[in-house]
N, C-alpha and C positions, 0 to 999 in steps of 0.2 A: 504494500500500500504506500503510495507516495505521500509526501508531506501535506499537500493540499487536502487530499481525501481524509487523511488522519485528522487534520485540523477541523474539517467539517464534521466528522463523526464525533469528535470530542465536544464540539460546540452543541451538537444536537443532544448528546447525553447530558450535558450540564443544564441545558434549557429544560429537558424533561424532568430532571431532579428539582429544579426551581418551580415546576408546575406551569410553565408558560404554554404548554400544549393542552392543559386541562380546560374544560368548558368552552372549547371552540365550537362555532356553529356547525351543526351536523355531527357532533361527536356521538358515537354509538349508533348512528343510523347506518343502514346497509348501503353499500356502494351500488349504485344503479348503473346500468349500461355495460357491465362487464360480461362479456360472452366468450365462449371458447373460440368462436370463429371471428376472424377479422372482418369488420364491417366498415367500409370506407365512408359510408353515409351516416355514421353514428351521430354526428353533430346535428344534421338536419332532422333526423328522427327525434332527437331529444328536444330540439326547438319546437317541432310540431306538437309534441306532447306538452311541453311547458306552456306554449301559447294557446293550446287547445284549438288549433287551426283545423278547419274541416275543408273537404273538397280537394285535398292534396293527396298525393300518393297514387298507387295503382287503382284503376277503375274497379277492380274486383273488390278491394277493401271499402272504397267509398260507396259502392252499390250495396254492400252488406249493411253498412250503417244506415243508409237511406231506406233500405227495405224494412228495417226495424221501426223506423219512425214514420213509415208511409201511412199507416192507418190514421195517425193524428193529423197528418197533412190533408188526407182525404176528408176527414171530419170537418176541417176548417174551410173546405171548399163550399161555395155558396150554391152551386148548381150542378146538375148532372153533366152539363157540358164541360165545366171546369174539372170535374172528376175524370171524365173521359180524356181530356187533354193531358192531365197529370199522369194518368196510367199509360197513355200512348207514349209519352215522353220517357217514362221510366222503362217501359218495355223496349223501346227503340235503343236506349243506351245499354241495356242488358245484352241485346243482340249484338250491338257494335263491340262491346267488351269481349264477348265470346269469340268474335272474329279477329281479335288483335293478334299480331304476330310478334309483339315485343317481349313476350315472356311475362314473368311475374306470377303471382299466385293464381290458381284457377278460379274461374268465375262460377260460384255455386249458387248465386242468386237466381231464382226462377222468375220467369215472366209471369205476370198476373193476368188472369182471365178477366177481361174488362166487364163483361156482363155479370159474372158472379160477384165481382167487387162492387159493381153498381147496386146489386141487390143487397149486399151487406151494408153498404153506405145508406141506402134507403131505410133499412131496418134500424140502424143506429140513430139516424135522424128522427125517425118516428118515435123511438124510445126517448130521445132527448126532449122532443116536443111534449110528449105525454108527461114526462117528469116536470117540465115547466108548468104545465096546466094544473098539476096537482098542488103545487105550492107556488102561486104567482108572485108572492112577495117573500123573499128569503128571510130567514132569521125569526120567523114567527111573528112578524110585524103585522100580519093580517088581522090578528085579534085586537091590536091597538089602534088600527086605522079608524074605526067609527068614533072613538073617544077623541082622537086628534082632530078629526074633521069637525066635530061638535065644538071643540075649543076654538078652532080657527074661525068658525062661523060667528061665535059669540064675540071674539075679538074684532072681527071685521065690522060688526054692527056697532061696536063701541068707539070706533075711530071717528074723530071729528071730520065733518065734511067741509071742504073748502068752498 
């Protein structure tokens, strides 16, 4: 061991004895990103995870994520036409991803049957409308509404007229 390496090692040992490495941020936390295989794109993968970026990466992975969230997006659609357009777009991108020749993970996302999904969307929409009709005012405020209206009427009649 040369003199510089020995000096560095002694300095580290002395700092450890003084406790200068105790209570550092991340102490005791597992090291992330260590793999057996060398990944040249490790830094961009970590940035994507840290920033919670979406829409990046191979289409196979982004389509899987989108497929999980698709029912919620369909429920937010206002009309059957919007649901059809959304499903046609997703199905088109799934087919394109299957045709890719760039490599990457396999595309396991299935295309959706538009008519079956429309029927499911109609059923969910009907259930939501029925639930809204059962309790038109959330939080049990319906029982307090007549009393509030009566107080409002009394106050309105007590106001001075200009």
